[in-house]
N, C-alpha and C positions, 0 to 999 in steps of 0.2 A: 715618230717616232718608234721604237726599239729597243725591245727587252736589253742585246748589247751594250746601251746608257745609260740603266741601275748598272748600282749596284752590285760587286757578286753575290754576298751575302743577304740580298731581299729577293734574289730570282725565286730562290725555288715556293718562299711564301709567295711570290705576283704568279706566276703561271695555274697555281691554285685560289687566283681572286674570282668569282664568275661572271663571263663576260655575258654581255645582256645590247638589248638594242631597243633604248630609251623612247627610240621615233617609233615605233612601234607599239601602242594601246594595252596591246594585250601583253607584253611581256609586259611593260610598265606595270602595269595593274598587278599580274603576276609576282615581280620580286618586291613592290611594298606591302602587297597582303604577308607575303612570304617576310617579310624582315619586320612588320608588325605585331606577327604570331613567338617571334623571337622568344626563348624560355630567359634568356638573360640568367647570371651566374652568383656565386657567392663564393667571399674571398675571405680567408680569416683574418681574424681578428678584426671584423667589420660588418654592422648590423642593418639590416635594410629592412625599411617598411615602405609598402606602397598605400598612398595615398591618395582616392579621390573627393577635392571638400570644394563644392561648388565648382566657378569654373578652373579651379588647378586640378592636374593626375598628374605625382611624382611620382619617385620611388627617392627615398630619402637612406645615405648612408650614412652609417654613425660609426663611428671610429672609436676604440676602447676606452681613448684616452682623448678626448675632445680638446681644441686648444682655445674652442668661444669664438673660433672663429665659421663660414661657411663660404660656400660657392652656390652656385645657379648654374647646371650646367644643361649645355643644350646640344641635342646628339646633330650627327653629319647627316644628308643622302641628299643631297642638288634640289632640296626641298620640296620633292615626292617620294624621296623614299625614307628607311629609317626608323626606327620607335626610342625611345628610354633604355631600353631591356639591352639593345646589342653592344651601349658604354658600361653596359653592371662593371667589367672588370675595371674597366678604364676609371669609373669615377670611382669605385668600391677603392680601389689601392692611390688612387690618391687622396682619399681624406687619411686612409689610413696613414703614408707619408707626412700630411703632410697635420694631421692632427683638426683638420676643416671638415664639415659635415658638409656634402658634397651632395645639393639638390637635386636633381634629374628632372630634367621636364619632359614633359610628353608635349605634340601640337598635333593638331589637324594639318595634314600634308593635301600640298597642289594638284593635279589643279582642280580637285573636287570641292578644297576648300583655296580657294585663293589669297590673296591680303586681301586682309590686315588679319586672318585666321592665326595663324601661327608665332605672329607678333602679340594676340593679345592673349594667347596663351600662355608663352611664357610670360607676359605682365603680370597673367593670373596666379601664377604660379612663386613669382617673386612676390606678391603679395600678398602669398600663402604663408612665406617665407619670411616674411617682414612680422604677419600677424602672431607667425607662432615660434619668435624666436625666442622669447623669455621660457618658454615652455620645453626649446629645445639648447637652452645653454647657451644660444646664441647671443651675442656682441653687437644688434644692428647696424650699429656704424663699422664691421670687420666681416661687412658680405661679399665678394668679388663676384662677377661674372663670367663665365667662360663659352667656350664652344669649338669646335670643330667644322672644319668646310662651311657647309650652308649653316651649319647650327654655329658656327663662329660670327658669321653675317648678320643672321638675329641676332646675337650678342651683342656684336657692332650699335645696333640701332636700337636695341631697348634697353642697350648705358645709355644712348644719346636722348632717349625719350625720359629715363629717370635723371638724367641730368638737368635738364630742362623744366622737369616737374620740381627739380631741389632735393631728389633722391639724395642718399649719401652713400653711391656706393665704390668701395675700397680697391678697383683694381680690377683691369678686365685681361683677360688672358684667350689668344685668338689663332686657332690651329689651323694653317694653311684652308687659312677665311674665303668665302666665297662673296666678295663685298662689292662687284661692281658688273651689273647687265650689262653696261656696256663691251664688257669682251667677248661677248656673248651674241650679238648684231655685229663684231669683227668680222667676216662670213674668209677672210685672207689666214688667220688663225686654224680653219677645220683640214688645212693641207699637213697640219703638224701630226694632228691625230696620237694627243696625249694619250698616254697610258694610265687605266686607272677611271682618268671623267678628263674627254676630250669636249670642243667646241661643240659641236653637233648637240649631246648630250645635254649642256652647258643651256644651249636656245630651248631644248623643251625644258627644261627646268624654272629661268628664268620666265619665258613665256606662260607656263604655265601659273607662274606663283604672284605674275603682275594682272595677268588675263589682258595680257597688250604687248607688243612687238619689244624686245629689252631694247636701249638703245634711244627712246626716247623721248623728246625733246622736256618731258616734267615726268616725273614719278610723285605719286605718293609720300608725303614727308615720313617716314621713317619705313618705308619699304627697302630701299636701297645705300648701306649704308655713306657709299662712297661720294654719294648726289649730296649729302650736307656740305655745306661751303663752310661751314665756322665749327673748326674741330675745338676750339680752346675753350678750355675749363674740363674736359675730360679725365676721367680718372687714368694713373700710372699705366699702361700698357706690355705686353710682353706679346710677337706677332715671332711665327715663324712660314715659313712657307720652305718649298723649293728651287732650285734654280729651271731644274727641268718640267714642274709641274704649267699649267696652265693659269693659272689663277697669281706667279711669281709674280707679273707690273703691275698689279691691280694690288697684290699687297707690298708692294716694296710704293709705292707711290700717297698710299693712305699711310704708312707708317712715316714715311718723310712730310705730310702732310702737317699729322700727329706732331712730330718731334719740330715743324714749323710750327707751329699754335702755339707752342708751350707745355707741351701732355709730356712726359717722362715717358720714354721711348726702351723698351730692351727687345732688339730684335736675334732673328736667329735664325741663318741661307745655309740650309744645304744643298749640298749637288749629290748628281747619282744616286735619287729617287722619287722614285715617284711620287702621285698626288696621293694625302692622308694615308702611306706608310705603316705611320704609329697606332695602325685599327689592324690591320688586315699583316703585317709583318711585327706584331708587337711583342715576340719574346724573342726578337734578335737585338742585338749589343747595340744598334746604331738608335734601336727605337727607344730602348733604356734608356738611353743617356740624353736620348732629345725632351725627353719625359724626367727624365730624373733634373736638369733643367727647369726644367717649366715647374716642377713642383715646390726646386729650391725659392727661384725667383716667387713664386707666388705662396712660399711658408713666409719669407722676410715682405710681403707687401702686404701680408693679415697679421702679421706681430705687432 
């Protein structure tokens, strides 16, 4: 895959995306440490609180005119990188544009903390949000779960677990989600050399998270969203992916399976953009248009 395949408007920010090799432990440690130390950002019209209570570590983005709804947001990073602060702008602007309080969850990273650490951390964040709904002025029946990339995959598994426990999740918002470890097991995808996130990095991420080679005959429940057989009864879903990215096939398959199971599904499929462009090319018209679509859907889903 080459830069010539992406839309000309996102080529300048794409050239500024750092290049690193996750197969080298020292590089992986350095990038994970750096991303975890990100200072975050403040957005006009949104108040931010950082909360650590019990097992929950969250950043709470409260708009000036809250609607009574909320969303638990889960950041990306291939299961081995990132931190909630890196999504401060995305979370805060989503709060401001939708009226929903956005609670952005921190979670422990693999390989130091393999599954179920991250999953348990976001479950703790959900529990905190439910327990503090009244204090936040949130209707507990109007809470969505969302995430980007690896965070989208963790969000999807959290939604599955909450459904099984009888919890009321209003909607799920999945951006270019990392849903299926079996993609990483397909070594034929390595040659494509997808920009930003390729299949060799994907192998590192899934192997670190699962503690075993991806594509094994079985994985623990709630470890891999696409491994769940029964998707019926899950909440309405909005999914986006790019035809150029590594996750296109797995995202499409998950959306189709959700729809076949009777779930209300909205999809946005883009071409000419690389993985996660809405984060690293946030200011471009393409990214702003995508996020506007997502926020319009979310606002309606939480009405």
